[in-house]
C-alpha positions in Angstrom: 8.9 74.1 52.6 5.7 75.5 54.1 6.0 78.4 56.4 3.7 80.8 58.2 3.9 84.4 57.1 6.4 85.9 59.5 6.0 89.5 58.4 4.9 91.9 61.2 1.2 92.5 61.1 -1.4 94.0 63.2 -4.0 91.4 62.2 -4.5 88.1 64.1 -2.7 85.3 62.3 -4.3 82.5 64.4 -5.7 79.7 62.2 -9.5 79.8 61.5 -11.7 77.0 62.7 -11.8 73.8 60.7 -15.4 72.6 60.0 -16.6 74.7 62.9 -14.0 73.4 65.4 -11.4 75.7 66.8 -7.8 74.9 65.9 -5.5 75.0 69.0 -1.9 76.3 69.0 -0.8 72.7 69.4 -2.8 71.5 66.4 -1.5 74.4 64.4 2.0 73.5 65.2 1.4 69.8 64.2 -0.3 70.9 60.9 2.6 73.1 60.0 5.2 70.4 60.9 3.4 67.9 58.6 3.3 70.4 55.7 7.0 71.3 56.3 8.3 67.7 56.4 6.0 65.6 54.1 6.9 66.1 50.5 3.6 64.7 49.1 0.6 65.9 47.2 -2.0 68.2 48.7 -4.5 65.3 49.0 -2.0 63.1 50.8 -1.1 66.0 53.1 -4.8 66.5 53.9 -5.2 62.9 54.8 -2.1 62.9 56.9 -3.2 66.1 58.8 -6.6 64.5 59.4 -5.0 61.3 60.8 -2.7 63.3 63.1 -5.4 65.7 64.4 -8.3 63.3 64.5 -10.3 65.2 61.9 -12.7 62.3 61.2 -16.4 61.7 60.7 -18.5 59.8 63.2 -18.0 56.7 61.2 -14.2 57.0 61.4 -13.6 58.2 57.8 -11.1 61.1 57.3 -12.3 64.5 56.4 -9.8 64.7 53.6 -11.9 66.7 51.2 -12.7 69.4 53.8 -9.0 69.5 54.9 -7.9 69.9 51.3 -10.1 73.0 51.0 -8.9 74.2 54.4 -5.3 74.1 53.4 -6.1 76.1 50.3 -8.0 78.6 52.4 -4.9 79.0 54.7 -2.7 79.6 51.6 -5.2 82.1 50.2 -5.2 84.1 53.5 -1.4 84.1 53.6 -1.3 81.9 56.8 0.5 79.1 55.1 3.0 79.1 52.3 4.9 76.5 50.3 2.1 73.9 49.8 2.8 71.5 47.0 1.5 72.7 43.6 -2.0 71.5 42.7 -1.8 68.6 40.3 -3.4 68.9 36.9 -6.7 67.2 37.3 -10.4 67.6 36.5 -11.3 71.0 37.8 -13.2 71.2 41.0 -16.5 73.1 40.9 -18.0 73.3 37.5 -17.3 70.0 35.6 -17.1 69.7 31.8 -19.9 67.4 30.7 -20.7 66.2 27.3 -24.5 66.0 26.7 -25.9 62.8 25.3 -29.3 61.5 24.3 -30.0 60.5 27.9 -30.6 64.2 28.8 -32.2 65.3 25.6 -35.5 67.2 26.2 -38.6 65.1 25.6 -42.2 65.9 24.8 -44.1 67.5 27.6 -46.1 65.1 29.8 -48.9 66.0 32.2 -50.8 63.9 34.6 -51.6 63.1 38.2 -49.3 61.5 40.8 -51.5 58.4 41.0 -50.8 57.7 37.3 -47.0 57.4 37.8 -46.9 55.7 41.3 -45.0 54.2 42.9 -42.1 56.7 42.9 -38.7 55.6 44.2 -35.3 57.0 45.0 -32.1 55.1 44.2 -28.7 56.1 45.5 -26.3 56.9 42.8 -23.6 54.3 42.5 -21.0 53.5 39.9 -19.4 55.6 37.1 -22.4 55.3 34.7 -25.0 56.5 37.2 -22.7 59.3 38.4 -22.2 60.5 34.8 -25.9 60.4 34.2 -26.7 62.4 37.4 -24.0 65.0 36.5 -25.3 65.4 32.9 -28.9 65.8 33.9 -28.2 68.3 36.6 -25.7 70.3 34.5 -28.2 70.5 31.6 -31.5 71.1 33.4 -30.8 72.6 36.9 -30.2 76.4 36.9 -27.2 76.0 39.2 -25.7 73.2 37.1 -23.3 70.6 38.5 -20.6 71.5 41.0 -18.5 69.1 43.2 -20.3 69.1 46.6 -18.3 70.3 49.6 -17.9 67.7 52.3 -20.2 64.7 52.8 -22.9 64.1 50.2 -25.3 61.6 48.8 -27.0 61.7 45.3 -30.2 60.1 44.1 -31.9 59.3 40.9 -35.7 59.5 41.1 -37.9 57.0 39.2 -41.6 56.8 38.3 -43.0 53.3 37.8 -46.1 53.7 35.6 -47.0 53.3 32.9 -43.4 52.1 32.7 -40.3 52.8 34.6 -39.0 56.2 33.8 -36.4 58.6 35.2 -38.0 61.7 36.5 -35.5 63.6 38.6 -32.3 64.0 40.7 -31.6 64.9 44.3 -28.4 65.7 46.3 -27.9 66.0 50.0 -24.7 67.5 51.4 -23.1 68.9 54.5 -25.0 71.8 56.1 -24.1 75.4 55.7 -21.7 76.3 58.5 -23.4 79.5 59.6 -26.9 80.9 58.6 -28.2 83.5 60.9 -31.9 82.9 60.2 -31.5 79.1 60.7 -29.4 79.4 63.8 -31.8 81.9 65.4 -34.7 79.6 64.7 -33.0 76.6 66.2 -31.8 78.7 69.2 -28.1 77.8 68.8 -25.1 79.7 70.2 -21.8 79.3 68.3 -20.5 76.5 70.6 -23.6 74.4 70.4 -23.8 74.9 66.6 -20.2 73.7 66.2 -20.9 70.5 68.2 -24.2 69.6 66.5 -24.0 70.9 62.9 -23.3 67.4 61.5 -26.9 66.4 62.4 -28.2 69.0 59.9 -28.2 68.0 56.2 -28.6 70.3 53.2 -30.7 69.5 50.2 -28.3 71.2 47.8 -29.9 70.0 44.5 -33.4 69.1 43.5 -34.5 68.6 39.9 -37.7 67.3 38.4 -37.0 67.0 34.7 -38.5 70.0 33.0 -40.8 68.3 30.5 -42.7 66.5 33.3 -45.7 68.3 34.7 -47.1 65.7 37.1 -49.3 67.3 39.8 -47.8 66.9 43.3 -44.8 64.9 42.1 -42.2 67.3 43.4 -43.6 67.5 47.0 -44.1 63.7 47.0 -40.4 63.2 46.1 -39.4 65.5 48.9 -41.5 63.6 51.4 -39.9 60.3 50.3 -36.5 61.8 50.5 -37.0 63.0 54.0 -37.4 59.4 55.1 -34.8 57.7 52.8 -31.9 60.1 53.5 -32.0 59.5 57.3 -31.0 55.8 57.0 -28.6 56.3 54.1 -26.8 59.2 55.7 -26.3 57.3 58.9 -25.0 54.3 57.0 -22.6 56.4 54.9 -21.4 58.8 57.6 -22.3 57.4 61.0 -24.5 60.4 61.9 -28.3 60.3 62.0 -29.8 63.6 60.7 -32.5 65.4 62.7 -33.0 68.4 60.5 -33.0 69.1 56.8 -32.3 72.6 55.2 -32.4 74.1 51.8 -32.0 77.5 50.2 -34.3 78.7 47.4 -33.3 81.6 45.2 -36.0 84.3 45.9 -35.8 85.9 42.4 -36.5 82.5 40.7 -38.7 80.4 43.0 -41.2 80.6 45.8 -40.4 77.1 47.2 -43.9 76.0 46.6 -43.1 72.2 46.4 -41.1 72.5 49.7 -44.0 74.3 51.4 -46.4 71.6 50.1 -44.1 69.0 51.7 -44.3 70.9 55.1 -40.9 72.5 55.0 -40.9 75.8 57.0 -39.6 79.2 56.0 -37.3 80.5 58.7 -35.9 83.6 57.0 -33.4 84.7 54.4 -29.6 84.3 53.9 -27.2 87.2 54.1 -26.0 86.7 50.5 -22.6 85.2 51.2 -21.1 81.9 50.0 -19.9 79.0 52.1 -16.2 80.0 52.0 -16.8 83.8 52.1 -15.7 84.8 55.6 -14.9 88.4 54.7 -18.1 89.3 52.8 -16.2 89.7 49.5 -18.3 87.7 47.1 -22.0 88.6 47.1 -24.5 85.8 46.2 -28.3 86.1 45.6 -30.4 86.3 48.8 -32.1 83.0 49.3 -35.1 81.8 51.4 -34.0 79.3 54.1 -36.4 76.4 54.5 -36.1 73.6 57.1 -37.7 70.3 57.7 -37.5 68.7 61.2 -37.0 64.9 61.0 -37.9 64.2 64.6 -40.1 66.0 67.2 -37.3 66.7 69.7 -34.8 67.9 67.1 -33.8 71.0 69.2 -32.9 68.8 72.2 -30.8 66.6 69.9 -29.1 69.6 68.5 -28.1 70.6 72.0 -30.8 73.3 72.7 -32.5 72.8 76.1 
């Protein structure tokens, strides 16, 4: 049976916010009751909690994945005990991937953008495309493949000339919850950020296959993606993005292709991960770059 830590403590045991939304005492009681009385798996519990508390996306889909992570966070902090054991399954995070000929390095190719046009983005769909995307990113992106947190869309990028050829991968996912440099630049306070964060989308992976040295290809792909993802994200999640963000490791890259595609540098991160609320796990400091998708993005994000 799940229970809240009842040992006397001087620290505040109120539940942390879920996806930027405060959890009321009533919601806390409902969550605990569900976990206490429903002898099901963690995934089923997460879905049940979402249904009961109305934790849904704008298109009505449950935030099951985020709630699953949230329940684990409560357990880690000692705020919730007795959750069902995690089932043996494919590990979340880094995925074991077997490399195939599809991702084998090829002879270097140089050229101009006009020689490979048109370039197109195709949403990843089906097991075969998902496996190919994971393999390419794991093998050739310095961060490798990890299961994205929250909402996400993935793309394969294709060149058309002199023949159709795969040239890269993209992933867009839920925005970082709190980034001081970004939030100052937008002009958000905490309450406004919590209400409007779903309209910001993170470009969390971008890969041009390393044997391709096509002038202006990377910035062109980013420009295409800024148009394509708006419609695809709205169709998938019922929210129309108004701002894109990304984070570039300063010790590795300058973000040249982003800057060439008119992304703006708004500062640096604090070197903390998405789930690090206590500053325990340092991460490399990254440059925060943003791309407004509409002229009145601040108004749409709730800033007067």
